[in-house]
PyMOL Python script that loads the backbone (N, CA, C, O; Angstrom):
from pymol import cmd

cmd.read_pdbstr("""\
ATOM      1  N   MET A   1     108.397  35.446 240.667  1.00  0.00           N
ATOM      2  CA  MET A   1     109.337  36.692 240.764  1.00  0.00           C
ATOM      3  C   MET A   1     108.652  37.653 241.461  1.00  0.00           C
ATOM      4  O   MET A   1     107.448  37.837 241.286  1.00  0.00           O
ATOM      5  N   GLY A   2     109.288  38.254 242.203  1.00  0.00           N
ATOM      6  CA  GLY A   2     108.631  39.091 243.008  1.00  0.00           C
ATOM      7  C   GLY A   2     108.373  40.649 242.510  1.00  0.00           C
ATOM      8  O   GLY A   2     109.141  41.087 241.654  1.00  0.00           O
ATOM      9  N   LEU A   3     107.481  41.370 242.938  1.00  0.00           N
ATOM     10  CA  LEU A   3     107.181  42.337 242.102  1.00  0.00           C
ATOM     11  C   LEU A   3     107.998  43.363 242.111  1.00  0.00           C
ATOM     12  O   LEU A   3     107.775  44.240 241.275  1.00  0.00           O
ATOM     13  N   LEU A   4     108.800  43.481 242.760  1.00  0.00           N
ATOM     14  CA  LEU A   4     109.982  44.849 242.967  1.00  0.00           C
ATOM     15  C   LEU A   4     110.841  44.303 241.685  1.00  0.00           C
ATOM     16  O   LEU A   4     110.971  45.118 240.772  1.00  0.00           O
ATOM     17  N   LEU A   5     111.460  42.975 241.508  1.00  0.00           N
ATOM     18  CA  LEU A   5     112.008  42.569 240.771  1.00  0.00           C
ATOM     19  C   LEU A   5     111.442  42.671 239.147  1.00  0.00           C
ATOM     20  O   LEU A   5     112.259  42.969 238.275  1.00  0.00           O
ATOM     21  N   GLU A   6     110.073  42.423 238.800  1.00  0.00           N
ATOM     22  CA  GLU A   6     109.292  42.913 237.909  1.00  0.00           C
ATOM     23  C   GLU A   6     109.424  44.027 237.252  1.00  0.00           C
ATOM     24  O   GLU A   6     109.807  44.085 236.083  1.00  0.00           O
ATOM     25  N   LYS A   7     109.073  45.126 238.054  1.00  0.00           N
ATOM     26  CA  LYS A   7     109.197  46.380 238.287  1.00  0.00           C
ATOM     27  C   LYS A   7     110.673  47.015 237.586  1.00  0.00           C
ATOM     28  O   LYS A   7     110.905  47.831 236.695  1.00  0.00           O
ATOM     29  N   ALA A   8     111.454  46.234 238.434  1.00  0.00           N
ATOM     30  CA  ALA A   8     112.545  46.785 237.819  1.00  0.00           C
ATOM     31  C   ALA A   8     113.130  46.055 236.244  1.00  0.00           C
ATOM     32  O   ALA A   8     113.779  46.721 235.437  1.00  0.00           O
ATOM     33  N   LEU A   9     112.884  45.082 236.093  1.00  0.00           N
ATOM     34  CA  LEU A   9     113.041  44.371 234.716  1.00  0.00           C
ATOM     35  C   LEU A   9     112.360  45.367 233.580  1.00  0.00           C
ATOM     36  O   LEU A   9     112.897  45.752 232.542  1.00  0.00           O
ATOM     37  N   ARG A  10     110.927  45.702 234.099  1.00  0.00           N
ATOM     38  CA  ARG A  10     110.062  46.651 233.149  1.00  0.00           C
ATOM     39  C   ARG A  10     110.983  47.727 232.723  1.00  0.00           C
ATOM     40  O   ARG A  10     111.310  48.023 231.574  1.00  0.00           O
ATOM     41  N   ALA A  11     111.460  48.431 234.199  1.00  0.00           N
ATOM     42  CA  ALA A  11     111.937  49.742 233.947  1.00  0.00           C
ATOM     43  C   ALA A  11     112.933  49.671 232.853  1.00  0.00           C
ATOM     44  O   ALA A  11     112.939  50.591 232.035  1.00  0.00           O
ATOM     45  N   ALA A  12     113.912  48.536 232.716  1.00  0.00           N
ATOM     46  CA  ALA A  12     114.915  48.672 232.237  1.00  0.00           C
ATOM     47  C   ALA A  12     114.674  47.887 231.057  1.00  0.00           C
ATOM     48  O   ALA A  12     115.527  47.165 230.540  1.00  0.00           O
ATOM     49  N   GLY A  13     113.511  48.035 230.642  1.00  0.00           N
ATOM     50  CA  GLY A  13     113.376  47.637 229.279  1.00  0.00           C
ATOM     51  C   GLY A  13     113.281  46.168 228.761  1.00  0.00           C
ATOM     52  O   GLY A  13     113.136  45.905 227.567  1.00  0.00           O
ATOM     53  N   GLY A  14     113.384  45.110 229.873  1.00  0.00           N
ATOM     54  CA  GLY A  14     113.726  43.679 229.879  1.00  0.00           C
ATOM     55  C   GLY A  14     112.288  42.934 229.161  1.00  0.00           C
ATOM     56  O   GLY A  14     111.558  43.589 228.417  1.00  0.00           O
ATOM     57  N   ASN A  15     112.112  42.007 229.380  1.00  0.00           N
ATOM     58  CA  ASN A  15     110.678  40.929 229.358  1.00  0.00           C
ATOM     59  C   ASN A  15     111.091  40.528 230.557  1.00  0.00           C
ATOM     60  O   ASN A  15     112.204  40.445 231.075  1.00  0.00           O
ATOM     61  N   THR A  16     109.814  40.252 230.973  1.00  0.00           N
ATOM     62  CA  THR A  16     109.657  39.472 232.627  1.00  0.00           C
ATOM     63  C   THR A  16     109.567  38.390 232.147  1.00  0.00           C
ATOM     64  O   THR A  16     109.538  38.365 230.916  1.00  0.00           O
ATOM     65  N   PRO A  17     109.480  36.982 232.935  1.00  0.00           N
ATOM     66  CA  PRO A  17     109.737  35.583 232.625  1.00  0.00           C
ATOM     67  C   PRO A  17     108.353  35.263 231.960  1.00  0.00           C
ATOM     68  O   PRO A  17     108.326  34.454 231.033  1.00  0.00           O
ATOM     69  N   MET A  18     107.204  35.866 232.398  1.00  0.00           N
ATOM     70  CA  MET A  18     106.107  35.720 232.095  1.00  0.00           C
ATOM     71  C   MET A  18     105.656  36.125 230.794  1.00  0.00           C
ATOM     72  O   MET A  18     104.755  35.509 230.226  1.00  0.00           O
ATOM     73  N   GLU A  19     106.232  37.133 230.279  1.00  0.00           N
ATOM     74  CA  GLU A  19     105.965  38.068 228.931  1.00  0.00           C
ATOM     75  C   GLU A  19     106.930  37.172 227.603  1.00  0.00           C
ATOM     76  O   GLU A  19     108.016  36.601 227.698  1.00  0.00           O
ATOM     77  N   MET A  20     106.070  37.335 226.476  1.00  0.00           N
ATOM     78  CA  MET A  20     107.042  36.485 225.309  1.00  0.00           C
ATOM     79  C   MET A  20     106.985  37.499 224.322  1.00  0.00           C
ATOM     80  O   MET A  20     105.960  38.025 223.888  1.00  0.00           O
ATOM     81  N   THR A  21     108.274  37.761 223.964  1.00  0.00           N
ATOM     82  CA  THR A  21     108.750  38.562 222.965  1.00  0.00           C
ATOM     83  C   THR A  21     107.840  38.249 221.679  1.00  0.00           C
ATOM     84  O   THR A  21     107.162  37.227 221.780  1.00  0.00           O
ATOM     85  N   GLN A  22     107.719  39.021 220.417  1.00  0.00           N
ATOM     86  CA  GLN A  22     107.018  38.457 219.358  1.00  0.00           C
ATOM     87  C   GLN A  22     107.713  37.530 218.856  1.00  0.00           C
ATOM     88  O   GLN A  22     107.279  36.393 218.669  1.00  0.00           O
ATOM     89  N   ALA A  23     108.862  37.909 218.584  1.00  0.00           N
ATOM     90  CA  ALA A  23     110.035  36.830 217.747  1.00  0.00           C
ATOM     91  C   ALA A  23     109.926  35.494 218.235  1.00  0.00           C
ATOM     92  O   ALA A  23     110.056  34.543 217.466  1.00  0.00           O
ATOM     93  N   ARG A  24     109.661  35.321 219.658  1.00  0.00           N
ATOM     94  CA  ARG A  24     109.339  33.831 220.085  1.00  0.00           C
ATOM     95  C   ARG A  24     108.556  33.314 220.080  1.00  0.00           C
ATOM     96  O   ARG A  24     108.595  32.092 220.220  1.00  0.00           O
ATOM     97  N   ARG A  25     107.195  34.143 219.876  1.00  0.00           N
ATOM     98  CA  ARG A  25     105.763  34.033 220.144  1.00  0.00           C
ATOM     99  C   ARG A  25     105.953  33.361 217.878  1.00  0.00           C
ATOM    100  O   ARG A  25     105.658  32.199 217.602  1.00  0.00           O
ATOM    101  N   GLU A  26     106.236  33.937 217.216  1.00  0.00           N
ATOM    102  CA  GLU A  26     106.434  33.561 216.049  1.00  0.00           C
ATOM    103  C   GLU A  26     106.985  32.280 215.746  1.00  0.00           C
ATOM    104  O   GLU A  26     106.420  31.406 215.089  1.00  0.00           O
ATOM    105  N   THR A  27     108.476  32.196 216.423  1.00  0.00           N
ATOM    106  CA  THR A  27     109.032  30.888 216.276  1.00  0.00           C
ATOM    107  C   THR A  27     108.368  29.843 216.913  1.00  0.00           C
ATOM    108  O   THR A  27     108.446  28.652 216.613  1.00  0.00           O
ATOM    109  N   LEU A  28     107.596  30.432 217.965  1.00  0.00           N
ATOM    110  CA  LEU A  28     106.533  28.834 218.520  1.00  0.00           C
ATOM    111  C   LEU A  28     105.532  28.140 217.187  1.00  0.00           C
ATOM    112  O   LEU A  28     105.326  26.992 216.793  1.00  0.00           O
ATOM    113  N   GLN A  29     105.008  29.675 216.718  1.00  0.00           N
ATOM    114  CA  GLN A  29     103.987  29.283 215.797  1.00  0.00           C
ATOM    115  C   GLN A  29     104.607  28.620 214.718  1.00  0.00           C
ATOM    116  O   GLN A  29     104.046  27.717 214.097  1.00  0.00           O
ATOM    117  N   ASP A  30     105.941  29.105 214.426  1.00  0.00           N
ATOM    118  CA  ASP A  30     106.422  28.320 213.010  1.00  0.00           C
ATOM    119  C   ASP A  30     106.663  26.908 213.299  1.00  0.00           C
ATOM    120  O   ASP A  30     106.698  26.139 212.339  1.00  0.00           O
ATOM    121  N   VAL A  31     106.862  26.385 214.666  1.00  0.00           N
ATOM    122  CA  VAL A  31     107.431  24.915 215.243  1.00  0.00           C
ATOM    123  C   VAL A  31     106.075  24.169 215.207  1.00  0.00           C
ATOM    124  O   VAL A  31     105.994  22.995 214.848  1.00  0.00           O
ATOM    125  N   MET A  32     104.986  24.934 215.609  1.00  0.00           N
ATOM    126  CA  MET A  32     103.843  24.048 215.595  1.00  0.00           C
ATOM    127  C   MET A  32     103.022  24.040 214.483  1.00  0.00           C
ATOM    128  O   MET A  32     102.142  23.182 214.430  1.00  0.00           O
ATOM    129  N   SER A  33     103.171  24.983 213.424  1.00  0.00           N
ATOM    130  CA  SER A  33     102.675  24.596 212.390  1.00  0.00           C
ATOM    131  C   SER A  33     103.666  23.460 211.375  1.00  0.00           C
ATOM    132  O   SER A  33     103.299  22.825 210.387  1.00  0.00           O
ATOM    133  N   ALA A  34     104.967  23.494 212.012  1.00  0.00           N
ATOM    134  CA  ALA A  34     105.807  22.660 211.105  1.00  0.00           C
ATOM    135  C   ALA A  34     105.198  21.074 211.672  1.00  0.00           C
ATOM    136  O   ALA A  34     105.084  20.121 210.901  1.00  0.00           O
ATOM    137  N   ILE A  35     104.896  21.017 212.927  1.00  0.00           N
ATOM    138  CA  ILE A  35     104.876  19.894 213.656  1.00  0.00           C
ATOM    139  C   ILE A  35     103.615  19.210 212.895  1.00  0.00           C
ATOM    140  O   ILE A  35     103.564  17.998 212.690  1.00  0.00           O
ATOM    141  N   CYS A  36     102.357  20.343 212.405  1.00  0.00           N
ATOM    142  CA  CYS A  36     100.977  19.678 212.321  1.00  0.00           C
ATOM    143  C   CYS A  36     101.102  19.424 210.479  1.00  0.00           C
ATOM    144  O   CYS A  36     100.312  18.708 209.863  1.00  0.00           O
ATOM    145  N   ASP A  37     102.305  20.209 209.808  1.00  0.00           N
ATOM    146  CA  ASP A  37     102.301  19.792 208.333  1.00  0.00           C
ATOM    147  C   ASP A  37     102.771  18.375 208.245  1.00  0.00           C
ATOM    148  O   ASP A  37     102.237  17.554 207.499  1.00  0.00           O
ATOM    149  N   GLN A  38     104.214  17.998 209.356  1.00  0.00           N
ATOM    150  CA  GLN A  38     104.741  16.971 209.292  1.00  0.00           C
ATOM    151  C   GLN A  38     103.700  16.154 209.469  1.00  0.00           C
ATOM    152  O   GLN A  38     103.564  15.211 208.688  1.00  0.00           O
ATOM    153  N   ALA A  39     102.960  16.318 210.309  1.00  0.00           N
ATOM    154  CA  ALA A  39     101.543  14.801 210.526  1.00  0.00           C
ATOM    155  C   ALA A  39     100.879  14.954 209.139  1.00  0.00           C
ATOM    156  O   ALA A  39     101.139  14.292 208.134  1.00  0.00           O
ATOM    157  N   VAL A  40     100.008  15.911 209.264  1.00  0.00           N
ATOM    158  CA  VAL A  40      99.461  15.598 207.623  1.00  0.00           C
ATOM    159  C   VAL A  40     100.258  15.079 206.584  1.00  0.00           C
ATOM    160  O   VAL A  40      99.730  14.195 205.911  1.00  0.00           O
ATOM    161  N   ALA A  41     101.504  15.450 206.270  1.00  0.00           N
ATOM    162  CA  ALA A  41     101.986  14.984 205.317  1.00  0.00           C
ATOM    163  C   ALA A  41     102.154  13.408 205.473  1.00  0.00           C
ATOM    164  O   ALA A  41     101.884  12.724 204.485  1.00  0.00           O
ATOM    165  N   GLU A  42     102.583  12.779 206.647  1.00  0.00           N
ATOM    166  CA  GLU A  42     102.505  11.608 206.830  1.00  0.00           C
ATOM    167  C   GLU A  42     101.091  10.989 206.750  1.00  0.00           C
ATOM    168  O   GLU A  42     101.102   9.903 206.172  1.00  0.00           O
ATOM    169  N   VAL A  43      99.924  11.379 207.162  1.00  0.00           N
ATOM    170  CA  VAL A  43      98.707  11.103 206.815  1.00  0.00           C
ATOM    171  C   VAL A  43      98.601  10.787 205.338  1.00  0.00           C
ATOM    172  O   VAL A  43      98.535   9.634 204.911  1.00  0.00           O
ATOM    173  N   ILE A  44      98.591  11.707 204.698  1.00  0.00           N
ATOM    174  CA  ILE A  44      98.670  11.788 203.100  1.00  0.00           C
ATOM    175  C   ILE A  44      99.560  10.540 202.557  1.00  0.00           C
ATOM    176  O   ILE A  44      98.849   9.624 202.144  1.00  0.00           O
ATOM    177  N   GLN A  45     100.574  10.367 202.491  1.00  0.00           N
ATOM    178  CA  GLN A  45     101.530   9.282 202.707  1.00  0.00           C
ATOM    179  C   GLN A  45     100.972   7.887 202.758  1.00  0.00           C
ATOM    180  O   GLN A  45     101.111   7.009 201.906  1.00  0.00           O
ATOM    181  N   LEU A  46     100.186   7.815 204.128  1.00  0.00           N
ATOM    182  CA  LEU A  46      99.927   6.540 204.400  1.00  0.00           C
ATOM    183  C   LEU A  46      98.365   6.263 203.630  1.00  0.00           C
ATOM    184  O   LEU A  46      97.863   5.148 203.490  1.00  0.00           O
ATOM    185  N   ASN A  47      97.792   7.489 203.208  1.00  0.00           N
ATOM    186  CA  ASN A  47      96.589   7.243 202.497  1.00  0.00           C
ATOM    187  C   ASN A  47      95.323   6.878 203.101  1.00  0.00           C
ATOM    188  O   ASN A  47      94.365   6.379 202.510  1.00  0.00           O
ATOM    189  N   ARG A  48      95.388   7.118 204.114  1.00  0.00           N
ATOM    190  CA  ARG A  48      94.516   6.285 205.315  1.00  0.00           C
ATOM    191  C   ARG A  48      94.003   7.302 206.322  1.00  0.00           C
ATOM    192  O   ARG A  48      94.699   7.895 207.146  1.00  0.00           O
ATOM    193  N   TRP A  49      92.895   7.404 206.174  1.00  0.00           N
ATOM    194  CA  TRP A  49      92.332   8.443 207.627  1.00  0.00           C
ATOM    195  C   TRP A  49      90.649   8.302 207.918  1.00  0.00           C
ATOM    196  O   TRP A  49      89.706   8.465 207.143  1.00  0.00           O
ATOM    197  N   ARG A  50      90.676   7.923 209.388  1.00  0.00           N
ATOM    198  CA  ARG A  50      89.336   8.013 209.586  1.00  0.00           C
ATOM    199  C   ARG A  50      88.933   9.189 210.565  1.00  0.00           C
ATOM    200  O   ARG A  50      89.405   9.357 211.689  1.00  0.00           O
ATOM    201  N   ASP A  51      88.222   9.774 210.101  1.00  0.00           N
ATOM    202  CA  ASP A  51      87.348  10.834 211.089  1.00  0.00           C
ATOM    203  C   ASP A  51      86.489  10.552 211.663  1.00  0.00           C
ATOM    204  O   ASP A  51      85.408  10.147 211.237  1.00  0.00           O
ATOM    205  N   THR A  52      87.008  10.808 213.349  1.00  0.00           N
ATOM    206  CA  THR A  52      85.884   9.980 214.150  1.00  0.00           C
ATOM    207  C   THR A  52      85.732  11.279 215.193  1.00  0.00           C
ATOM    208  O   THR A  52      86.374  12.329 215.221  1.00  0.00           O
ATOM    209  N   ASP A  53      84.649  10.812 216.032  1.00  0.00           N
ATOM    210  CA  ASP A  53      84.658  11.872 217.111  1.00  0.00           C
ATOM    211  C   ASP A  53      85.694  12.051 218.059  1.00  0.00           C
ATOM    212  O   ASP A  53      85.973  13.117 218.609  1.00  0.00           O
ATOM    213  N   SER A  54      86.225  11.007 218.217  1.00  0.00           N
ATOM    214  CA  SER A  54      87.804  11.044 218.996  1.00  0.00           C
ATOM    215  C   SER A  54      88.759  11.760 218.538  1.00  0.00           C
ATOM    216  O   SER A  54      89.408  12.445 219.329  1.00  0.00           O
ATOM    217  N   THR A  55      89.104  11.764 216.954  1.00  0.00           N
ATOM    218  CA  THR A  55      89.673  12.930 216.079  1.00  0.00           C
ATOM    219  C   THR A  55      89.189  14.148 216.152  1.00  0.00           C
ATOM    220  O   THR A  55      89.980  15.031 216.481  1.00  0.00           O
ATOM    221  N   ARG A  56      88.031  14.448 215.918  1.00  0.00           N
ATOM    222  CA  ARG A  56      87.562  15.979 216.200  1.00  0.00           C
ATOM    223  C   ARG A  56      87.616  16.258 217.827  1.00  0.00           C
ATOM    224  O   ARG A  56      87.694  17.438 218.168  1.00  0.00           O
ATOM    225  N   ARG A  57      87.593  15.600 218.491  1.00  0.00           N
ATOM    226  CA  ARG A  57      87.701  16.097 219.782  1.00  0.00           C
ATOM    227  C   ARG A  57      89.423  16.074 220.295  1.00  0.00           C
ATOM    228  O   ARG A  57      89.704  16.747 221.286  1.00  0.00           O
ATOM    229  N   MET A  58      90.346  15.419 219.710  1.00  0.00           N
ATOM    230  CA  MET A  58      91.864  15.719 219.662  1.00  0.00           C
ATOM    231  C   MET A  58      92.073  16.965 219.109  1.00  0.00           C
ATOM    232  O   MET A  58      92.922  17.770 219.491  1.00  0.00           O
ATOM    233  N   GLU A  59      91.078  17.156 217.962  1.00  0.00           N
ATOM    234  CA  GLU A  59      91.575  18.507 217.154  1.00  0.00           C
ATOM    235  C   GLU A  59      91.328  19.923 217.811  1.00  0.00           C
ATOM    236  O   GLU A  59      91.901  20.984 217.563  1.00  0.00           O
ATOM    237  N   VAL A  60      90.205  19.622 218.817  1.00  0.00           N
ATOM    238  CA  VAL A  60      89.756  21.116 219.791  1.00  0.00           C
ATOM    239  C   VAL A  60      90.995  21.111 220.776  1.00  0.00           C
ATOM    240  O   VAL A  60      91.695  22.082 221.064  1.00  0.00           O
ATOM    241  N   ASP A  61      91.117  19.833 221.224  1.00  0.00           N
ATOM    242  CA  ASP A  61      92.492  19.995 222.272  1.00  0.00           C
ATOM    243  C   ASP A  61      93.500  20.453 221.858  1.00  0.00           C
ATOM    244  O   ASP A  61      94.153  21.211 222.575  1.00  0.00           O
ATOM    245  N   ILE A  62      93.983  20.073 220.381  1.00  0.00           N
ATOM    246  CA  ILE A  62      95.154  20.453 219.988  1.00  0.00           C
ATOM    247  C   ILE A  62      95.295  22.336 219.648  1.00  0.00           C
ATOM    248  O   ILE A  62      96.273  23.071 219.793  1.00  0.00           O
ATOM    249  N   ASP A  63      94.208  22.581 219.272  1.00  0.00           N
ATOM    250  CA  ASP A  63      93.955  23.824 219.007  1.00  0.00           C
ATOM    251  C   ASP A  63      94.133  24.905 220.720  1.00  0.00           C
ATOM    252  O   ASP A  63      94.745  25.970 220.808  1.00  0.00           O
ATOM    253  N   GLN A  64      93.460  24.251 221.753  1.00  0.00           N
ATOM    254  CA  GLN A  64      93.587  24.704 222.923  1.00  0.00           C
ATOM    255  C   GLN A  64      95.123  24.643 223.388  1.00  0.00           C
ATOM    256  O   GLN A  64      95.511  25.636 224.003  1.00  0.00           O
ATOM    257  N   LEU A  65      96.198  23.438 223.139  1.00  0.00           N
ATOM    258  CA  LEU A  65      97.243  23.523 223.616  1.00  0.00           C
ATOM    259  C   LEU A  65      98.105  24.375 222.790  1.00  0.00           C
ATOM    260  O   LEU A  65      99.240  24.619 223.198  1.00  0.00           O
ATOM    261  N   GLN A  66      97.558  25.011 221.308  1.00  0.00           N
ATOM    262  CA  GLN A  66      98.747  25.820 220.747  1.00  0.00           C
ATOM    263  C   GLN A  66      98.082  26.865 221.425  1.00  0.00           C
ATOM    264  O   GLN A  66      98.677  27.816 220.919  1.00  0.00           O
ATOM    265  N   ARG A  67      97.335  27.328 222.148  1.00  0.00           N
ATOM    266  CA  ARG A  67      96.580  28.721 222.449  1.00  0.00           C
ATOM    267  C   ARG A  67      97.684  28.860 223.821  1.00  0.00           C
ATOM    268  O   ARG A  67      98.410  29.833 224.028  1.00  0.00           O
ATOM    269  N   ASP A  68      97.595  27.662 224.647  1.00  0.00           N
ATOM    270  CA  ASP A  68      98.845  27.198 225.895  1.00  0.00           C
ATOM    271  C   ASP A  68      99.607  27.841 225.554  1.00  0.00           C
ATOM    272  O   ASP A  68      99.771  28.992 225.961  1.00  0.00           O
ATOM    273  N   VAL A  69     100.452  27.132 224.503  1.00  0.00           N
ATOM    274  CA  VAL A  69     101.776  27.294 224.259  1.00  0.00           C
ATOM    275  C   VAL A  69     102.441  28.840 224.334  1.00  0.00           C
ATOM    276  O   VAL A  69     103.361  29.375 224.953  1.00  0.00           O
ATOM    277  N   GLU A  70     101.122  29.366 223.032  1.00  0.00           N
ATOM    278  CA  GLU A  70     101.280  30.811 223.034  1.00  0.00           C
ATOM    279  C   GLU A  70     101.400  31.601 223.812  1.00  0.00           C
ATOM    280  O   GLU A  70     102.028  32.639 223.604  1.00  0.00           O
ATOM    281  N   ALA A  71     100.703  31.252 225.149  1.00  0.00           N
ATOM    282  CA  ALA A  71     100.297  32.144 226.382  1.00  0.00           C
ATOM    283  C   ALA A  71     101.296  31.643 227.452  1.00  0.00           C
ATOM    284  O   ALA A  71     101.170  32.265 228.507  1.00  0.00           O
ATOM    285  N   ARG A  72     102.230  30.711 227.469  1.00  0.00           N
ATOM    286  CA  ARG A  72     103.001  30.033 228.051  1.00  0.00           C
ATOM    287  C   ARG A  72     102.502  29.850 229.473  1.00  0.00           C
ATOM    288  O   ARG A  72     102.860  30.304 230.560  1.00  0.00           O
ATOM    289  N   ARG A  73     101.647  29.106 229.113  1.00  0.00           N
ATOM    290  CA  ARG A  73     100.630  28.017 230.109  1.00  0.00           C
ATOM    291  C   ARG A  73     100.747  26.523 229.704  1.00  0.00           C
ATOM    292  O   ARG A  73     100.213  25.566 230.265  1.00  0.00           O
ATOM    293  N   GLY A  74     101.761  26.519 228.337  1.00  0.00           N
ATOM    294  CA  GLY A  74     101.499  24.989 227.792  1.00  0.00           C
ATOM    295  C   GLY A  74     102.943  24.616 227.549  1.00  0.00           C
ATOM    296  O   GLY A  74     103.836  25.430 227.785  1.00  0.00           O
ATOM    297  N   LYS A  75     103.177  23.497 227.118  1.00  0.00           N
ATOM    298  CA  LYS A  75     104.401  23.023 226.566  1.00  0.00           C
ATOM    299  C   LYS A  75     104.556  22.520 225.411  1.00  0.00           C
ATOM    300  O   LYS A  75     103.791  21.642 225.012  1.00  0.00           O
ATOM    301  N   LEU A  76     105.716  23.049 224.563  1.00  0.00           N
ATOM    302  CA  LEU A  76     105.773  22.437 223.097  1.00  0.00           C
ATOM    303  C   LEU A  76     105.411  21.036 223.085  1.00  0.00           C
ATOM    304  O   LEU A  76     104.529  20.568 222.366  1.00  0.00           O
ATOM    305  N   ILE A  77     106.195  20.314 223.990  1.00  0.00           N
ATOM    306  CA  ILE A  77     106.089  18.830 223.843  1.00  0.00           C
ATOM    307  C   ILE A  77     104.748  17.977 224.208  1.00  0.00           C
ATOM    308  O   ILE A  77     104.398  16.819 223.979  1.00  0.00           O
ATOM    309  N   ASP A  78     104.132  19.143 224.918  1.00  0.00           N
ATOM    310  CA  ASP A  78     102.562  18.264 224.928  1.00  0.00           C
ATOM    311  C   ASP A  78     101.805  18.379 223.711  1.00  0.00           C
ATOM    312  O   ASP A  78     101.151  17.413 223.317  1.00  0.00           O
ATOM    313  N   PHE A  79     101.833  19.718 222.925  1.00  0.00           N
ATOM    314  CA  PHE A  79     101.611  20.052 221.913  1.00  0.00           C
ATOM    315  C   PHE A  79     102.042  18.566 220.977  1.00  0.00           C
ATOM    316  O   PHE A  79     101.237  17.673 220.716  1.00  0.00           O
ATOM    317  N   LYS A  80     103.195  18.580 220.658  1.00  0.00           N
ATOM    318  CA  LYS A  80     103.681  17.553 219.972  1.00  0.00           C
ATOM    319  C   LYS A  80     103.319  16.154 220.106  1.00  0.00           C
ATOM    320  O   LYS A  80     103.235  15.285 219.238  1.00  0.00           O
ATOM    321  N   THR A  81     103.070  16.091 221.669  1.00  0.00           N
ATOM    322  CA  THR A  81     101.978  14.483 222.119  1.00  0.00           C
ATOM    323  C   THR A  81     101.114  14.552 221.394  1.00  0.00           C
ATOM    324  O   THR A  81     101.031  13.733 220.479  1.00  0.00           O
ATOM    325  N   ALA A  82     100.179  15.551 221.557  1.00  0.00           N
ATOM    326  CA  ALA A  82      98.862  15.528 221.077  1.00  0.00           C
ATOM    327  C   ALA A  82      98.520  15.280 219.653  1.00  0.00           C
ATOM    328  O   ALA A  82      97.574  14.648 219.184  1.00  0.00           O
ATOM    329  N   VAL A  83      99.455  15.888 219.085  1.00  0.00           N
ATOM    330  CA  VAL A  83      99.523  15.871 217.477  1.00  0.00           C
ATOM    331  C   VAL A  83      99.799  14.621 216.785  1.00  0.00           C
ATOM    332  O   VAL A  83      99.398  14.179 215.709  1.00  0.00           O
ATOM    333  N   ASP A  84     100.656  14.121 217.755  1.00  0.00           N
ATOM    334  CA  ASP A  84     101.113  12.460 217.551  1.00  0.00           C
ATOM    335  C   ASP A  84     100.040  11.639 217.632  1.00  0.00           C
ATOM    336  O   ASP A  84      99.660  10.949 216.686  1.00  0.00           O
ATOM    337  N   ARG A  85      99.380  11.672 218.997  1.00  0.00           N
ATOM    338  CA  ARG A  85      98.201  10.801 219.066  1.00  0.00           C
ATOM    339  C   ARG A  85      97.149  11.233 218.087  1.00  0.00           C
ATOM    340  O   ARG A  85      96.690  10.369 217.339  1.00  0.00           O
ATOM    341  N   TRP A  86      96.779  12.275 218.014  1.00  0.00           N
ATOM    342  CA  TRP A  86      95.840  12.450 216.686  1.00  0.00           C
ATOM    343  C   TRP A  86      95.869  11.677 215.521  1.00  0.00           C
ATOM    344  O   TRP A  86      94.960  11.076 214.949  1.00  0.00           O
ATOM    345  N   LYS A  87      97.339  11.814 215.199  1.00  0.00           N
ATOM    346  CA  LYS A  87      97.750  11.342 213.914  1.00  0.00           C
ATOM    347  C   LYS A  87      97.469   9.657 213.827  1.00  0.00           C
ATOM    348  O   LYS A  87      96.893   9.018 212.946  1.00  0.00           O
ATOM    349  N   MET A  88      98.080   9.216 215.043  1.00  0.00           N
ATOM    350  CA  MET A  88      97.816   7.517 214.980  1.00  0.00           C
ATOM    351  C   MET A  88      96.413   7.038 215.431  1.00  0.00           C
ATOM    352  O   MET A  88      96.001   5.896 215.229  1.00  0.00           O
ATOM    353  N   GLU A  89      95.778   7.929 216.004  1.00  0.00           N
ATOM    354  CA  GLU A  89      94.076   7.721 216.204  1.00  0.00           C
ATOM    355  C   GLU A  89      93.394   7.686 214.839  1.00  0.00           C
ATOM    356  O   GLU A  89      92.694   6.765 214.418  1.00  0.00           O
ATOM    357  N   GLY A  90      93.690   8.790 214.226  1.00  0.00           N
ATOM    358  CA  GLY A  90      93.141   8.694 212.607  1.00  0.00           C
ATOM    359  C   GLY A  90      93.583   7.627 211.642  1.00  0.00           C
ATOM    360  O   GLY A  90      92.878   7.240 210.710  1.00  0.00           O
ATOM    361  N   THR A  91      95.065   7.068 211.977  1.00  0.00           N
ATOM    362  CA  THR A  91      94.932   6.254 210.402  1.00  0.00           C
ATOM    363  C   THR A  91      95.474   4.897 211.097  1.00  0.00           C
ATOM    364  O   THR A  91      96.347   4.190 210.594  1.00  0.00           O
ATOM    365  N   ARG A  92      94.840   4.643 212.307  1.00  0.00           N
ATOM    366  CA  ARG A  92      94.308   3.009 212.927  1.00  0.00           C
ATOM    367  C   ARG A  92      93.592   2.424 211.997  1.00  0.00           C
ATOM    368  O   ARG A  92      93.123   1.303 212.193  1.00  0.00           O
TER     369      ARG A  92
END
""", "prot")
cmd.dss("prot")
cmd.show_as("cartoon", "prot")
cmd.util.cbc("prot")
cmd.orient("prot")
């Protein structure tokens, strides 16, 4: 987006495409929490978990993806995919 268009949007009180409203950020946080809660519930239901170096590294990656999504540098689908991989790795 051009600088002039961005300034015009700001002057009009609108959010630029690079900005995220608080409501949108909260919604994304709620969705990401629900994704994690569902994965944990499935792990508990399976009653099987192996904590490994790999799962711990994946948890760090998931935390980073969450921050990236909140900052509009990442995609929600990438976050969900990472959580699904974490669950599969820990329950195999």
